[in-house]
C-alpha positions as CSV (number, residue, x, y, z in Angstrom):
1,T,0.0,0.0,0.0
2,L,0.9,3.6,-0.3
3,E,1.1,4.1,3.5
4,S,3.6,1.2,3.9
5,E,5.7,2.5,1.0
6,R,5.8,5.9,2.7
7,A,6.6,4.4,6.1
8,G,9.4,2.4,4.5
9,S,11.0,5.4,2.9
10,L,10.7,7.5,6.1
11,L,12.3,4.7,8.1
12,R,15.2,4.3,5.6
13,E,15.8,8.1,5.7
14,A,15.8,8.0,9.5
15,L,18.2,5.0,9.4
16,A,20.6,6.9,7.2
17,V,20.6,9.9,9.7
18,A,21.1,7.5,12.7
19,R,24.0,5.9,10.9
20,A,25.5,9.2,9.9
21,D,25.3,10.2,13.6
22,Q,26.8,6.8,14.5
23,D,23.8,6.3,16.9
24,A,23.8,2.5,17.1
25,K,20.9,2.4,19.6
26,L,18.6,4.5,17.3
27,A,19.7,2.6,14.2
28,G,19.0,-0.7,15.9
29,E,15.5,0.5,16.9
30,I,14.8,1.7,13.3
31,L,16.0,-1.6,11.8
32,N,13.6,-3.5,14.1
33,D,10.8,-1.3,12.8
34,L,11.9,-1.8,9.2
35,G,12.0,-5.6,9.9
36,N,8.4,-5.5,11.2
37,L,7.3,-3.5,8.1
38,S,9.0,-5.9,5.7
39,A,7.5,-8.9,7.5
40,T,4.0,-7.4,7.1
41,Q,4.7,-7.0,3.4
42,Q,5.8,-10.7,3.4
43,K,9.3,-9.7,2.4
44,Y,10.7,-12.2,4.8
45,A,14.4,-12.3,3.7
46,E,14.6,-8.5,3.9
47,A,12.9,-8.6,7.3
48,L,15.3,-11.2,8.7
49,T,18.3,-9.2,7.5
50,A,16.9,-6.1,9.2
51,F,16.3,-8.0,12.5
52,E,19.7,-9.5,12.4
53,E,21.4,-6.1,12.0
54,S,19.1,-4.7,14.7
55,V,20.2,-7.5,17.1
56,A,23.9,-6.8,16.3
57,L,23.5,-3.0,16.9
58,A,21.4,-3.7,20.1
59,R,24.2,-5.9,21.5
60,Q,26.8,-3.3,20.5
61,S,24.9,-0.6,22.4
62,S,24.1,-3.0,25.3
63,N,20.4,-2.6,24.7
64,S,19.1,-5.9,26.1
65,W,15.4,-5.0,25.6
66,L,15.9,-4.4,21.9
67,T,18.1,-7.5,21.5
68,A,15.3,-9.6,23.0
69,Q,12.6,-7.9,21.0
70,A,14.4,-8.1,17.6
71,L,15.2,-11.8,18.3
72,C,11.5,-12.5,19.0
73,N,10.5,-10.7,15.8
74,A,13.1,-12.5,13.8
75,A,12.0,-15.9,15.2
76,A,8.3,-15.1,14.4
77,T,9.3,-14.0,10.9
78,A,11.5,-17.1,10.3
79,V,8.4,-19.3,11.1
80,R,6.3,-17.3,8.5
81,A,9.1,-17.8,6.0
82,G,9.1,-21.6,6.6
83,E,12.5,-21.6,8.2
84,D,11.6,-23.6,11.3
85,R,15.1,-24.6,12.4
86,K,16.2,-21.0,12.2
87,A,13.1,-19.9,14.1
88,D,13.9,-22.5,16.9
89,E,17.5,-21.1,17.2
90,L,16.4,-17.5,17.2
91,N,13.7,-18.2,19.8
92,S,16.3,-19.9,22.0
93,Q,18.5,-16.8,21.8
94,A,15.4,-14.6,22.5
95,L,14.6,-16.6,25.7
96,R,18.2,-16.3,26.9
97,G,17.9,-12.5,26.5
98,I,14.5,-12.2,28.1
99,A,15.7,-14.1,31.2
100,H,17.9,-11.1,32.1
101,L,15.2,-8.5,31.7
102,D,13.4,-6.9,34.7
103,N,9.8,-7.9,35.2
104,S,7.4,-5.7,33.2
105,H,4.5,-5.8,30.9
106,A,6.9,-5.7,28.0
107,K,8.9,-8.8,29.3
108,A,5.6,-10.7,29.8
109,F,4.5,-9.8,26.3
110,L,7.8,-11.1,24.9
111,L,7.4,-14.4,26.8
112,L,3.9,-14.7,25.2
113,T,5.4,-14.0,21.8
114,V,8.1,-16.6,22.2
115,G,5.6,-19.2,23.3
116,Q,3.3,-18.5,20.4
117,T,6.2,-18.7,18.0
118,D,7.3,-22.1,19.5
119,R,3.7,-23.4,18.9
120,Q,3.9,-22.4,15.2
121,I,7.3,-24.0,14.5
122,K,6.8,-27.2,12.5
123,L,9.5,-29.7,13.2
124,T,9.1,-33.2,11.8
125,N,11.1,-34.9,14.6
126,A,8.7,-35.8,17.4
127,E,11.3,-35.3,20.1
128,L,12.1,-31.8,18.9
129,A,8.4,-31.0,18.6
130,Q,7.8,-32.2,22.2
131,R,10.7,-29.9,23.3
132,L,9.1,-26.9,21.6
133,L,5.7,-27.6,23.3
134,L,7.4,-27.8,26.7
135,R,9.3,-24.6,26.0
136,A,6.1,-22.8,24.9
137,H,4.4,-24.1,28.1
138,Q,7.3,-22.7,30.2
139,S,7.2,-19.3,28.4
140,F,3.4,-19.0,29.1
141,E,3.9,-20.0,32.7
142,Q,6.7,-17.4,33.1
143,A,4.5,-14.7,31.5
144,L,1.7,-15.6,33.9
145,A,4.1,-15.4,36.9
146,V,5.3,-12.0,35.8
147,A,1.7,-10.8,35.1
148,E,0.6,-12.0,38.6
149,K,3.4,-10.1,40.3
150,L,2.6,-6.9,38.4
151,E,-1.2,-7.5,38.6
152,D,-1.4,-7.2,34.8
153,R,-4.8,-8.7,34.1
154,A,-4.5,-8.5,30.3
155,I,-1.3,-10.5,30.2
156,E,-2.7,-13.0,32.8
157,T,-5.7,-13.5,30.6
158,Y,-3.6,-14.2,27.4
159,A,-1.2,-16.5,29.3
160,L,-4.1,-18.5,30.7
161,G,-5.8,-18.7,27.3
162,Y,-2.6,-19.9,25.6
163,L,-2.0,-22.4,28.3
164,G,-5.5,-23.7,27.9
165,Q,-4.9,-24.1,24.1
166,L,-1.8,-26.1,24.8
167,Y,-3.7,-28.4,27.1
168,E,-6.3,-28.9,24.5
């Protein structure tokens, strides 16, 4: 659409400015947004490249939130692109990053995202598929625990709903 074309060109302009200013933190955030935009346009390879660069810049600027977020987005995109093994690896990295984050609505939301991505990964090996289901379950349980601590009813509701779907 015209709006997404315009958004893409504005994000690329902003990225050029951030790079010229050598602002790794801002460039990483813009690349994450560009990745999301590309993913919605089903340009998966382009999206994954943007997310990978976002992760690299986020790590370089010690931005653990953005690192976890971009890894979650990359994993979800890899699933949509049919790259299930890559999605599994990216989700593993995302979980390791999320573990170091302080409890917040955003952390709980990332845990829900990781769990949902794990549910969508299609691995033919039964043992691996079982491992992903367990990991999804753990992510939903963790999200629920964080939500309960924060009294975040919205996240609690989603976590319980996703757990219910798993048990089905």
